[in-house]
C-alpha positions as MATLAB code, in Angstrom:
seq = 'XXXXXXXXXXXXXXXXXXXXXXXXXXXXXXXXXXXXXXXXXXXXXXXXXXXXXXXXXXXXXXXXXXXXXXXXXXXXXXXXXXXXXXXXXXXXXXXXXXXXXXXXXXXXXXXXXXXXXXXXXXXXXXXXXXXXXXXXXXXXXXXXXXXXXXXXXXXXXXXXXXXXXXXXXXXXXXXXXXXXXXXXXXXXXXXXXXXXXXXXXXXXXXXXXXXXXXXXXXXXXXXXXXXXXXXXXXXXXXXXXXXXXXXXXXXXXXXXXXXXXXXXXXXXXXXXXXXXXXXXXXXXXXXXXXXXXXXXXXXXXXXXXXXXXXXXXXXXXXXXXXXXXXXXXXXXXXXXXXXXXXXXXXXXXXXXXXXXXXXXXXXXXXXXXXXXXXXXXXXXXXXXXXXXXXXXXXXXXXXXXXXXXXXXXXXXXXXXXXXXXXXXXXXXXXXXXXXXXXXXXXXXXXXXXXXXXXXXXXXXXXXXXXXXXXXXXXXXXXXXXXXXXXXXXXXXXXXXXXXXXXXXXXXXXXXXXXXXXXXXXXXXXXXXXXXXXXXXXXXXXXXXXXXXXXXXXXXXXXXXXXXXXXXXXXXXXXXXXXXXXXXXXXXXXXXXXXXXXXXXXXXXXXXXXXXXXXXXXXXXXXXXXXXXXXXXXXXXXXXXXXXXXXXXXXXXXXXXXXXXXXXXXXXXXXXXXXXXXXXXXXXXXXXXXXXXXXXXXXXXXXXXXXXXXXXXXXXXXXXXXXXXXXXX';
ca = [
       0.000    0.000    0.000;
       2.836    2.373    0.702;
       4.377    1.784   -2.717;
       1.020    2.357   -4.449;
       0.562    5.679   -2.699;
       3.950    6.825   -3.931;
       3.106    5.965   -7.507;
      -0.157    7.868   -7.289;
       1.726   10.923   -6.045;
       4.168   10.736   -8.922;
       1.347   10.408  -11.482;
      -0.396   13.488  -10.058;
       2.818   15.503  -10.188;
       3.405   14.478  -13.816;
      -0.138   15.514  -14.779;
       0.299   18.985  -13.219;
       3.645   19.508  -14.971;
       2.120   18.383  -18.288;
      -0.789   20.818  -17.905;
       1.587   23.705  -17.195;
       3.662   22.856  -20.280;
       0.484   22.514  -22.387;
      -0.944   25.864  -21.275;
       2.400   27.605  -21.762;
       2.737   26.156  -25.251;
      -0.791   27.243  -26.082;
      -0.100   30.820  -25.024;
       3.165   30.845  -26.987;
       1.638   29.516  -30.188;
      -1.373   31.883  -29.857;
       0.888   34.925  -29.529;
       3.010   33.729  -32.452;
      -0.065   33.224  -34.604;
      -1.309   36.729  -33.782;
       2.057   38.245  -34.793;
       2.472   36.112  -37.890;
      -1.093   36.646  -39.079;
      -0.816   40.467  -38.949;
       2.426   41.957  -40.077;
       1.601   45.653  -39.719;
      -1.515   45.663  -37.516;
      -0.825   45.812  -33.803;
      -3.315   44.998  -31.057;
      -5.012   47.977  -29.400;
      -4.679   46.329  -26.037;
      -0.908   46.530  -26.359;
      -0.814   50.305  -26.700;
      -3.931   51.800  -25.003;
      -2.186   55.068  -24.222;
      -1.576   55.728  -27.910;
      -5.291   55.575  -28.726;
      -6.441   57.629  -25.757;
      -6.808   60.850  -27.812;
      -9.072   59.016  -30.288;
     -11.182   57.358  -27.619;
     -11.566   60.599  -25.644;
     -12.431   62.603  -28.756;
     -15.041   60.176  -30.151;
     -16.532   59.458  -26.719;
     -16.872   63.178  -26.024;
     -18.665   63.662  -29.360;
     -20.917   60.714  -28.565;
     -21.715   62.298  -25.201;
     -22.595   65.663  -26.765;
     -24.609   64.118  -29.609;
     -26.500   61.865  -27.209;
     -27.414   64.853  -25.047;
     -28.482   66.742  -28.156;
     -30.529   63.770  -29.396;
     -32.324   63.298  -26.065;
     -33.016   67.043  -25.788;
     -34.324   67.248  -29.350;
     -36.486   64.144  -29.157;
     -37.860   65.050  -25.724;
     -38.617   68.572  -26.929;
     -40.707   67.192  -29.790;
     -42.902   64.637  -28.072;
     -40.569   61.705  -28.642;
     -39.813   62.320  -32.327;
     -36.508   63.355  -33.914;
     -38.264   64.939  -36.913;
     -42.065   65.217  -36.566;
     -42.574   66.327  -40.181;
     -40.712   63.295  -41.533;
     -42.830   61.164  -39.199;
     -46.021   62.432  -40.875;
     -47.116   65.171  -38.465;
     -48.707   68.359  -39.773;
     -48.976   71.662  -37.917;
     -51.756   74.051  -38.878;
     -50.840   77.741  -38.641;
     -54.319   79.140  -39.321;
     -56.556   80.818  -36.744;
     -58.835   77.785  -36.467;
     -57.921   74.208  -35.762;
     -57.569   72.287  -39.016;
     -59.279   68.912  -39.018;
     -56.048   67.254  -40.179;
     -53.594   69.028  -37.853;
     -51.706   66.516  -35.723;
     -49.107   68.870  -34.223;
     -48.680   72.477  -33.082;
     -46.066   74.967  -34.231;
     -44.689   76.195  -30.918;
     -44.038   79.763  -32.136;
     -45.634   81.198  -35.306;
     -43.009   81.117  -38.035;
     -40.675   78.993  -35.887;
     -39.234   75.578  -36.664;
     -40.221   73.747  -33.467;
     -43.233   71.477  -34.128;
     -44.607   69.442  -31.221;
     -46.997   66.532  -31.924;
     -50.290   65.819  -30.207;
     -50.248   62.590  -28.243;
     -54.061   62.629  -28.159;
     -56.354   64.560  -30.505;
     -59.614   64.367  -32.469;
     -59.268   64.061  -36.231;
     -62.218   64.965  -38.470;
     -64.652   67.770  -39.274;
     -64.971   70.113  -36.300;
     -68.501   71.120  -37.258;
     -71.750   69.222  -36.596;
     -70.642   68.449  -33.058;
     -67.615   66.617  -34.458;
     -69.890   63.660  -35.257;
     -67.393   62.253  -37.764;
     -64.332   62.790  -35.555;
     -61.986   59.922  -34.734;
     -59.644   60.125  -31.769;
     -55.991   59.466  -32.560;
     -53.152   58.456  -30.249;
     -49.688   59.419  -31.517;
     -47.617   58.580  -28.454;
     -44.495   56.623  -29.456;
     -43.449   53.454  -27.685;
     -40.598   53.688  -25.197;
     -38.541   50.718  -26.412;
     -38.040   49.475  -29.967;
     -38.940   45.960  -28.833;
     -42.476   47.189  -28.063;
     -43.170   48.522  -31.540;
     -42.609   51.413  -33.921;
     -42.205   54.346  -33.672;
     -40.253   54.313  -30.427;
     -38.414   56.853  -28.307;
     -35.358   54.589  -28.322;
     -35.128   54.373  -32.118;
     -35.758   58.109  -32.588;
     -32.755   58.896  -30.368;
     -30.631   56.309  -32.158;
     -31.531   57.738  -35.586;
     -30.605   61.247  -34.485;
     -27.203   60.087  -33.176;
     -26.461   58.195  -36.386;
     -27.371   61.216  -38.498;
     -25.502   63.851  -36.484;
     -22.467   62.332  -34.778;
     -20.303   62.915  -37.874;
     -21.049   66.633  -37.692;
     -19.547   66.703  -34.202;
     -16.507   64.632  -35.246;
     -15.748   67.145  -38.004;
     -14.051   64.587  -40.265;
     -11.634   63.828  -37.379;
      -9.584   66.962  -38.113;
      -8.606   67.336  -34.461;
      -7.284   63.749  -34.424;
      -5.448   64.246  -37.697;
      -3.628   67.250  -36.197;
      -2.147   64.811  -33.643;
      -0.558   62.770  -36.448;
      -3.262   60.173  -37.021;
      -4.762   59.223  -40.353;
      -8.370   58.031  -40.086;
     -10.271   55.753  -42.459;
     -13.964   55.033  -41.880;
     -14.589   51.333  -42.384;
     -18.384   51.661  -42.100;
     -21.272   53.909  -41.020;
     -21.985   54.800  -37.376;
     -24.550   52.557  -35.698;
     -26.182   53.734  -32.481;
     -27.622   51.526  -29.782;
     -29.102   52.966  -26.588;
     -30.532   51.454  -23.441;
     -33.174   53.397  -21.470;
     -33.422   52.227  -17.887;
     -34.381   53.541  -14.461;
     -30.964   55.117  -13.849;
     -30.526   56.859  -17.179;
     -29.513   56.259  -20.784;
     -26.538   54.156  -21.904;
     -25.389   55.214  -25.363;
     -23.246   52.841  -27.393;
     -21.755   53.713  -30.793;
     -20.374   51.108  -33.175;
     -18.152   53.026  -35.604;
     -15.394   50.899  -37.260;
     -12.280   53.068  -37.726;
      -8.834   52.252  -39.085;
      -6.149   54.472  -37.541;
      -2.498   54.940  -38.517;
       0.137   56.611  -36.361;
       3.902   56.474  -37.028;
       3.455   53.608  -39.521;
       1.528   51.601  -36.944;
      -2.075   50.669  -37.789;
      -4.826   50.159  -35.242;
      -8.577   49.432  -35.340;
     -11.288   50.546  -32.962;
     -15.072   50.550  -33.272;
     -16.942   50.632  -29.953;
     -17.528   53.732  -27.825;
     -19.816   53.980  -24.806;
     -21.116   56.796  -22.626;
     -23.809   57.046  -19.967;
     -26.235   59.864  -19.170;
     -27.902   60.402  -15.820;
     -31.437   61.383  -16.841;
     -34.883   60.235  -15.728;
     -36.068   59.778  -19.320;
     -38.018   56.623  -18.540;
     -39.787   58.353  -15.653;
     -40.547   61.414  -17.789;
     -42.092   59.225  -20.468;
     -44.098   57.043  -18.098;
     -45.445   60.014  -16.115;
     -46.367   61.771  -19.370;
     -48.165   58.608  -20.500;
     -50.091   58.425  -17.232;
     -51.231   62.052  -17.604;
     -52.412   61.392  -21.162;
     -54.361   58.291  -20.144;
     -56.041   60.093  -17.230;
     -56.997   63.002  -19.496;
     -58.487   60.576  -22.033;
     -60.532   58.877  -19.314;
     -61.572   61.804  -17.113;
     -61.425   64.868  -19.476;
     -59.853   67.149  -16.853;
     -59.358   70.141  -19.121;
     -62.837   69.981  -20.649;
     -64.348   69.843  -17.165;
     -62.201   72.806  -16.160;
     -63.635   74.864  -19.012;
     -67.218   73.891  -18.170;
     -66.688   74.861  -14.510;
     -65.065   78.167  -15.475;
     -67.904   78.883  -17.910;
     -70.421   78.497  -15.085;
     -68.401   80.986  -13.004;
     -67.617   83.603  -15.654;
     -70.836   83.714  -17.699;
     -74.040   85.654  -17.113;
     -76.345   88.133  -18.834;
     -73.705   90.861  -19.002;
     -71.743   91.746  -22.144;
     -68.596   92.395  -20.095;
     -68.322   88.639  -19.361;
     -69.111   85.460  -21.316;
     -72.571   84.683  -22.745;
     -74.376   82.175  -20.505;
     -75.207   78.620  -21.619;
     -78.727   79.170  -20.335;
     -80.413   82.229  -18.792;
     -83.471   84.450  -19.004;
     -83.805   88.193  -18.749;
     -86.311   91.001  -18.643;
     -85.134   94.029  -20.585;
     -87.355   96.129  -22.825;
     -84.274   97.323  -24.730;
     -83.795   93.859  -26.247;
     -81.276   92.427  -23.814;
     -77.505   92.031  -23.952;
     -75.397   91.503  -27.072;
     -71.908   90.086  -27.471;
     -69.500   90.084  -30.409;
     -68.457   86.542  -31.241;
     -64.798   87.410  -31.894;
     -64.631   89.217  -28.532;
     -66.094   86.157  -26.819;
     -63.405   83.990  -28.398;
     -60.669   86.312  -27.131;
     -62.145   86.224  -23.617;
     -62.341   82.428  -23.717;
     -58.713   82.250  -24.844;
     -57.615   84.597  -22.059;
     -59.543   82.594  -19.448;
     -58.102   79.268  -20.621;
     -54.605   80.740  -20.790;
     -54.844   82.000  -17.202;
     -56.303   78.868  -15.628;
     -54.584   76.074  -17.556;
     -51.256   77.066  -16.027;
     -52.761   76.543  -12.548;
     -53.283   72.819  -13.189;
     -51.089   70.574  -11.031;
     -50.176   66.895  -10.740;
     -50.209   65.433   -7.249;
     -46.875   64.032   -6.064;
     -44.647   66.070   -8.388;
     -41.859   68.489   -7.474;
     -43.918   71.649   -8.069;
     -47.189   70.482   -6.511;
     -48.406   72.963   -3.903;
     -51.947   73.078   -2.457;
     -53.723   76.387   -3.140;
     -54.469   78.636   -0.182;
     -56.593   81.750   -0.711;
     -58.640   84.024    1.515;
     -61.681   81.841    0.913;
     -62.090   78.206    1.933;
     -64.541   77.769   -0.944;
     -61.974   79.095   -3.422;
     -59.407   76.696   -1.986;
     -61.752   73.745   -2.495;
     -62.609   74.810   -6.063;
     -58.979   75.339   -7.101;
     -57.642   72.227   -5.396;
     -60.295   69.991   -6.965;
     -60.723   71.591  -10.393;
     -56.997   72.160  -11.002;
     -55.627   68.832   -9.714;
     -54.711   65.656  -11.609;
     -54.357   62.991   -8.900;
     -51.572   60.462   -9.378;
     -50.765   58.230   -6.417;
     -47.087   57.910   -7.260;
     -43.923   59.636   -6.080;
     -42.453   61.900   -8.761;
     -40.860   64.477   -6.493;
     -37.868   64.900   -8.817;
     -40.052   65.850  -11.798;
     -41.810   69.157  -12.424;
     -44.975   69.204  -14.548;
     -46.399   72.324  -16.215;
     -49.497   72.803  -18.367;
     -50.075   75.779  -20.627;
     -52.192   77.234  -23.386;
     -51.135   80.337  -25.325;
     -53.492   82.371  -27.495;
     -50.938   82.241  -30.336;
     -51.819   78.557  -30.794;
     -54.733   77.653  -33.089;
     -58.147   77.214  -31.497;
     -61.349   76.019  -33.118;
     -64.174   78.125  -31.659;
     -67.847   78.369  -32.501;
     -70.874   79.815  -30.766;
     -74.471   79.610  -31.998;
     -74.671   83.305  -32.891;
     -76.262   85.130  -35.792;
     -73.020   85.830  -37.636;
     -70.796   87.833  -35.292;
     -73.630   89.176  -33.142;
     -74.629   87.023  -30.175;
     -77.931   87.913  -28.567;
     -81.007   86.376  -26.982;
     -83.025   84.037  -29.172;
     -86.108   86.089  -28.259;
     -84.719   89.305  -29.733;
     -85.894   88.656  -33.282;
     -88.041   85.552  -32.946;
     -90.224   85.874  -29.906;
     -93.269   88.086  -29.597;
     -92.510   88.433  -25.887;
     -89.333   90.328  -26.734;
     -91.529   93.336  -27.444;
     -92.447   93.316  -23.786;
     -88.908   92.794  -22.546;
     -88.521   89.008  -22.158;
     -85.321   87.314  -23.390;
     -84.205   83.690  -23.462;
     -80.444   83.082  -23.711;
     -79.099   79.705  -24.845;
     -75.495   79.592  -26.014;
     -73.729   76.407  -27.104;
     -69.933   76.527  -26.935;
     -67.892   74.402  -29.335;
     -64.111   74.547  -29.026;
     -60.954   72.513  -29.539;
     -57.638   73.786  -28.246;
     -54.125   72.469  -27.540;
     -52.734   71.935  -24.055;
     -48.941   71.788  -23.778;
     -47.726   69.213  -21.252;
     -44.143   69.841  -20.132;
     -42.263   67.506  -17.781;
     -38.882   68.695  -16.479;
     -35.959   66.794  -14.972;
     -33.787   69.614  -13.615;
     -30.971   67.278  -12.517;
     -30.432   65.774  -15.981;
     -27.096   66.291  -17.751;
     -25.351   67.313  -14.514;
     -27.796   70.077  -13.726;
     -28.406   71.389  -17.256;
     -31.886   69.867  -17.162;
     -34.137   68.476  -19.876;
     -37.754   69.177  -20.822;
     -40.142   66.587  -22.289;
     -43.042   68.169  -24.224;
     -46.146   67.010  -26.034;
     -49.649   68.343  -26.715;
     -53.075   67.107  -25.665;
     -56.238   68.415  -27.309;
     -59.225   69.496  -25.213;
     -62.592   69.214  -26.978;
     -65.937   70.703  -25.928;
     -69.117   70.355  -28.001;
     -72.456   71.882  -27.039;
     -71.128   72.784  -23.561;
     -70.182   69.148  -22.874;
     -66.858   67.336  -22.758;
     -66.270   65.535  -26.048;
     -64.084   62.520  -25.343;
     -63.242   59.091  -26.742;
     -65.410   56.220  -25.555;
     -62.480   53.840  -25.887;
     -58.889   54.290  -27.002;
     -56.101   51.814  -27.700;
     -53.984   52.726  -24.699;
     -52.281   49.503  -23.550;
     -48.577   49.218  -22.825;
     -46.250   52.167  -23.112;
     -47.401   53.613  -26.405;
     -49.395   53.323  -29.581;
     -48.466   54.816  -32.945;
     -51.102   56.106  -35.381;
     -52.212   54.468  -38.584;
     -51.335   57.790  -40.182;
     -47.683   57.226  -39.282;
     -47.708   53.761  -40.828;
     -49.273   55.072  -44.029;
     -46.562   57.750  -44.185;
     -43.695   55.312  -43.734;
     -41.213   56.146  -46.510;
     -40.865   52.428  -47.234;
     -44.517   52.487  -48.391;
     -43.892   55.208  -50.992;
     -43.956   52.720  -53.876;
     -45.835   54.480  -56.685;
     -44.193   55.741  -59.839;
     -42.448   59.104  -59.472;
     -44.743   62.126  -59.350;
     -43.309   65.542  -60.232;
     -44.950   68.556  -58.587;
     -44.403   72.103  -59.829;
     -45.424   74.862  -57.378;
     -45.967   78.431  -58.567;
     -47.301   81.633  -57.057;
     -48.397   84.375  -59.458;
     -46.381   82.661  -62.180;
     -43.159   82.445  -60.136;
     -41.528   79.209  -58.967;
     -41.778   78.657  -55.206;
     -38.878   76.991  -53.398;
     -39.279   75.319  -49.993;
     -43.022   74.854  -50.474;
     -44.241   71.956  -48.334;
     -46.109   69.252  -50.292;
     -48.766   67.264  -48.390;
     -50.670   64.211  -49.586;
     -54.168   63.396  -48.313;
     -55.744   59.957  -48.642;
     -58.934   59.429  -46.670;
     -58.143   60.233  -43.024;
     -54.373   59.972  -43.505;
     -52.103   62.935  -44.207;
     -48.446   62.726  -45.173;
     -45.960   65.547  -45.511;
     -44.073   64.464  -48.634;
     -41.239   66.992  -48.790;
     -40.204   70.455  -49.962;
     -39.661   71.904  -53.434;
     -36.246   72.874  -54.802;
     -35.186   76.285  -56.109;
     -37.149   75.636  -59.324;
     -40.345   74.888  -57.416;
     -40.018   71.174  -58.228;
     -40.376   68.059  -56.092;
     -40.147   64.593  -57.651;
     -41.015   61.680  -55.414;
     -42.975   58.415  -55.223;
     -46.131   58.476  -53.081;
     -48.046   56.001  -50.913;
     -50.525   53.937  -52.888;
     -53.956   55.609  -52.913;
     -56.912   55.876  -55.268;
     -58.196   59.441  -55.363;
     -55.601   61.207  -53.210;
     -55.437   64.984  -52.854;
     -52.226   67.003  -53.023;
     -51.726   70.481  -51.591;
     -48.736   72.828  -51.357;
     -48.241   75.010  -48.279;
     -46.160   78.105  -47.800;
     -46.304   80.855  -45.109;
     -48.780   83.651  -45.888;
     -50.014   81.815  -48.993;
     -53.417   80.282  -49.753;
     -53.173   76.750  -51.072;
     -55.309   75.512  -53.944;
     -55.420   71.693  -54.108;
     -54.435   69.941  -57.318;
     -56.934   70.384  -60.132;
     -57.903   66.717  -59.883;
     -57.493   63.747  -57.572;
     -54.419   61.626  -58.167;
     -54.334   57.840  -58.457;
     -51.040   56.424  -57.190;
     -51.863   52.768  -57.827;
     -49.579   52.936  -60.834;
     -45.888   52.693  -61.641;
     -46.042   55.271  -64.416;
     -44.628   58.762  -63.910;
     -47.058   61.647  -63.389;
     -46.874   65.439  -63.187;
     -49.051   67.938  -61.350;
     -49.056   71.741  -61.204;
     -49.915   73.275  -57.825;
     -50.848   76.930  -57.457;
     -50.645   78.980  -54.280;
     -51.789   82.574  -53.885;
     -50.181   85.158  -51.580;
     -52.279   86.835  -48.928;
     -52.835   90.463  -49.915;
     -52.809   92.903  -47.019;
     -55.149   95.906  -46.982;
     -55.998   98.954  -44.937;
     -59.751   98.757  -44.358;
     -62.092  101.728  -44.242;
     -65.849  101.992  -43.747;
     -68.203  104.524  -45.273;
     -71.928  104.677  -44.698;
     -75.214  105.525  -46.329;
     -77.793  106.662  -43.787;
     -81.510  106.192  -43.291;
     -83.062  109.325  -41.799;
     -86.526  110.495  -40.794;
     -88.000  113.947  -40.281;
     -91.165  113.119  -38.293;
     -91.788  111.094  -35.179;
     -94.051  108.564  -36.891;
     -92.753  109.271  -40.378;
     -90.893  106.859  -42.685;
     -87.142  106.337  -42.836;
     -85.681  107.386  -46.202;
     -82.265  106.866  -47.794;
     -79.901  109.811  -47.538;
     -77.481  109.336  -50.480;
     -74.400  111.147  -49.115;
     -71.549  108.988  -47.784;
     -70.411  109.620  -44.200;
     -67.828  108.068  -41.904;
     -68.222  106.295  -38.578;
     -68.547  108.636  -35.655;
     -66.933  108.380  -32.255;
     -68.205  105.425  -30.198;
     -69.367  103.696  -33.374;
     -67.716  100.500  -34.559;
     -67.977   98.254  -37.585;
     -67.465   94.501  -37.246;
     -66.443   93.088  -40.643;
     -66.398   89.376  -41.461;
     -65.514   87.891  -44.849;
     -65.863   84.111  -45.132;
     -64.520   82.555  -48.321;
     -66.955   80.196  -50.060;
     -64.678   77.477  -51.395;
     -64.847   73.902  -52.562;
     -65.164   71.195  -49.946;
     -61.553   70.077  -50.451;
     -60.172   73.627  -50.140;
     -58.809   74.908  -46.869;
     -61.117   77.311  -44.970;
     -60.248   80.995  -45.149;
     -61.808   84.024  -43.478;
     -60.906   87.571  -42.548;
     -62.263   89.471  -39.552;
     -61.553   92.985  -38.381;
     -63.071   95.776  -36.291;
     -63.032   99.404  -37.422;
     -63.661  102.162  -34.884;
     -64.941  105.602  -35.764;
     -62.833  108.672  -35.078;
     -64.277  112.066  -36.070;
     -60.826  113.687  -35.799;
     -59.578  111.769  -38.860;
     -59.855  113.516  -42.195;
     -60.263  110.252  -44.102;
     -62.629  107.367  -43.459;
     -61.981  105.216  -40.391;
     -59.524  102.419  -41.170;
     -57.897   99.281  -39.848;
     -54.574   97.856  -41.105;
     -53.423   94.321  -41.967;
     -56.636   92.815  -43.323;
     -55.655   89.855  -45.546;
     -57.546   88.480  -48.566;
     -57.018   85.966  -51.377;
     -58.990   85.544  -54.622;
     -62.408   83.908  -54.375;
     -66.055   84.418  -53.533;
     -66.827   85.728  -50.061;
     -69.887   85.963  -47.871;
     -69.624   89.502  -46.483;
     -71.308   90.297  -43.178;
     -70.856   93.738  -41.628;
     -72.518   94.853  -38.413;
     -72.309   98.449  -37.169;
     -72.732   99.033  -33.454;
     -73.170  102.180  -31.397;
     -71.257  101.832  -28.133;
     -72.566  105.011  -26.472;
     -75.890  105.279  -24.568;
     -79.042  105.986  -26.536;
     -82.395  107.007  -25.064;
     -85.839  106.444  -26.542;
     -88.181  108.684  -24.508;
     -91.514  107.736  -22.983;
     -94.218  107.652  -25.642;
     -97.909  108.080  -24.893;
    -100.001  107.426  -27.985;
    -103.348  106.347  -29.322;
    -103.450  102.544  -29.543;
    -104.014  102.711  -33.304;
    -100.849  104.775  -33.875;
     -97.534  103.266  -34.889;
     -96.151   99.988  -36.148;
     -97.432   97.837  -33.252;
    -101.051   98.978  -33.498;
    -102.418   95.542  -34.533;
    -100.502   93.701  -31.826;
    -101.594   96.219  -29.183;
    -105.264   95.962  -30.137;
    -105.079   92.140  -29.902;
    -103.370   92.322  -26.508;
    -106.025   94.728  -25.221;
    -108.814   92.414  -26.379;
    -107.147   89.410  -24.698;
    -106.201   90.862  -21.336;
    -108.650   93.701  -20.600;
    -112.402   94.197  -20.740;
    -112.014   97.943  -20.302;
    -112.035  100.273  -23.256;
    -108.488  101.598  -23.633;
    -107.778  104.404  -26.073;
    -104.090  105.053  -25.443;
    -100.986  103.246  -24.271;
     -97.719  104.383  -22.688;
     -94.359  103.030  -23.829;
     -91.847  103.596  -21.014;
     -88.511  105.273  -21.622;
     -85.831  102.949  -23.006;
     -82.137  103.397  -22.206;
     -79.777  101.459  -24.483;
     -76.126  100.979  -23.511;
     -75.328   99.429  -26.900;
     -77.280   99.373  -30.147;
     -77.002   97.651  -33.504;
     -77.462  100.524  -35.951;
     -76.788   98.934  -39.337;
     -74.457   97.007  -41.626;
     -74.865   94.917  -44.770;
     -74.787   91.305  -45.998;
     -74.097   90.024  -49.520;
     -71.761   87.805  -51.568;
     -68.728   89.278  -53.360;
     -66.368   87.740  -55.897;
     -62.880   89.195  -56.257;
     -60.057   88.153  -58.592;
     -56.316   88.195  -58.066;
     -55.987   91.068  -60.547;
     -58.492   93.143  -58.558;
     -56.680   92.444  -55.304;
     -53.374   93.476  -56.896;
     -54.796   96.830  -57.990;
     -54.324   98.530  -54.598;
     -53.660   98.206  -50.874;
     -56.793   99.925  -49.529;
     -60.311   98.530  -49.437;
     -63.433  100.532  -48.591;
     -66.679   98.868  -47.515;
     -70.028  100.670  -47.721;
     -72.773   99.970  -45.189;
     -76.270  101.223  -44.468;
     -77.110  102.583  -41.021;
     -80.244  103.810  -39.270;
     -79.162  107.246  -38.042;
     -80.547  106.939  -34.534;
     -77.660  108.873  -33.004;
     -78.422  112.098  -34.926;
     -82.194  111.718  -34.767;
     -83.531  114.174  -32.163;
     -84.483  112.317  -29.020;
     -88.095  113.551  -29.121;
     -88.527  111.913  -32.569;
     -87.336  108.456  -31.516;
     -89.875  105.683  -30.974;
     -89.589  101.989  -30.117;
     -90.467  100.957  -33.700;
     -87.234  102.567  -34.897;
     -85.348   99.545  -33.539;
     -87.093   97.270  -36.057;
     -85.901   99.413  -38.976;
     -82.619   97.493  -38.777;
     -84.439   94.563  -40.404;
     -84.922   96.553  -43.632;
     -81.157   96.824  -44.213;
     -80.949   93.336  -45.718;
     -83.550   94.294  -48.329;
     -81.630   97.460  -49.212;
     -78.416   95.407  -49.578;
     -80.090   93.148  -52.160;
     -82.157   95.765  -54.009;
     -79.379   98.373  -54.198;
     -76.473   95.911  -54.482;
     -74.267   98.203  -56.603;
     -74.187  100.834  -53.840;
     -72.367   98.430  -51.527;
     -69.676   97.065  -53.872;
     -66.286   97.122  -52.044;
     -63.727   99.439  -53.663;
     -60.013   98.598  -53.884;
     -57.631  101.501  -54.504;
];
């Protein structure tokens, strides 16, 4: 047994020695093969110090480009280029049914998409509207588009600009050859963003050649938290319509029968003067101001800037803290959330008024209005953007980052208009519109568009393609006004060119892109012409208390405290974009010329003209005691006497009427104007017809004079040539 143990010990020792020799030989032959296989290429691991300048330089550029990519994508709702992703921002005064984004500043480049909005015709209570969700996914693995891929695309497209063709490295003696294109890969996690760049480079220094391709940097930013909190806010808004309910509550507080506030949804009044009147455009401005003031007061519970409201009234505290709070039972104390609406952003607004004048329904329709009874019923329809901004102040070592997107609030007939059900699972859902606009689906034959304005080529005109509910921004024209591109497949698509301060006419016919053949299409846009507006008037006058009103043919100007509300609505084809012009002209007797207002813009077409003249100073109609058979209301008075009194009444007393504001005239008709006519001058004069109540002696005024306003429409039609607008 002793001898056997010795032999086992020797065998073990021999095995260990053999393993050492084998491993040593393996290392030797491996090193020899590495040297013999590459004669001029040395291993980077052997000389790390030599490549430090390259690694530092590229990594620093990756860091800066990653920060830039995150900032850009976060600033634009999760998209590196919203236009290329199919979003369209409408710059008009009313919300376009196809707008899916908002231009942050008029004329600016920043376009921020809606994450939730209604797409369709705003009119008819938005009965054909479809709610769209355009929130991207967070991770590429969840679907497309994704926040991750948008950041990666931006890095791949812009890192070379930072590297500057490696000139700084070349100054250190290196030569640099790119062996491929940069490929970005990022990881978004709870701690931040890891940014990895695969960029194969061949480097030569002092006749030694090296390769390198992988660079990594890490950013401390709560991007995942910003996205998830923003998603939660969107989902709660879709379910509970916070901003619509805010507006409805504010409307109940700030509306009543008083033309210094908002018209009430429902109210009655007793006023022998006809009740209160509002100007629709003024109401819109007041609504915008109210929404702008109160939207910014909205808070999210549990965020860094959440503070309960404390005022001098417990009731006010309860109203503010309930109406202006979005409750989220999560801790986001490192994130600030702000909400805002600015009146420079487009708003769709409508109110059931007679043109621009909003008054009681009883004023012209109800017999009881003669005796001072008014019924007010106003239905508010509006759609407006709400900017949601989430801020991580600690990101990028204290530089901070802001994540922005828009939500759309929708009210129809004084009620919140909201989706019954939306596809909101997971982290995000892209729109069908974005899939339709995928460049990989542009498979038709090439289509060449030529855009002109007044015969001149237009460069940088934006071409949009409409197919059913989908809208794609195709691209911009070159210096010759030309864009040649394939399109998505569509039977009966519509093409339109857009350019600032230009009216867009759609293509003369629908285009069928289910073909591989080449096509051409001419697109015409028309510049907005700007005018100084003036108003001149013909007057109806009377010489006797119960005498007729007759036309006084001399033109006069508006007097002090008189105003003219002018609305021109273009009557276009269904596929044409809506266009209107509204202005207010105030009278000023100190001016030698007619009263005027600048910057009134028109384009060629047929317009429905509606002008209402209003006297803003008090007007008194004195007490009138008369025989019951005298005056315009004699038949009505006799019937009322027979119904309500058995006594024989021979006279009746109309009490004194004191009017704070009076409609004194205007005109309504259709007008067609050509481009040549618009180019013939920069001043436009409108002629109206007024009842000259202001200069009628007080003792000659009677209550029937107020009904003379109704005859103006007949004059406008019978004497149409007198009211033709003049351009000079």
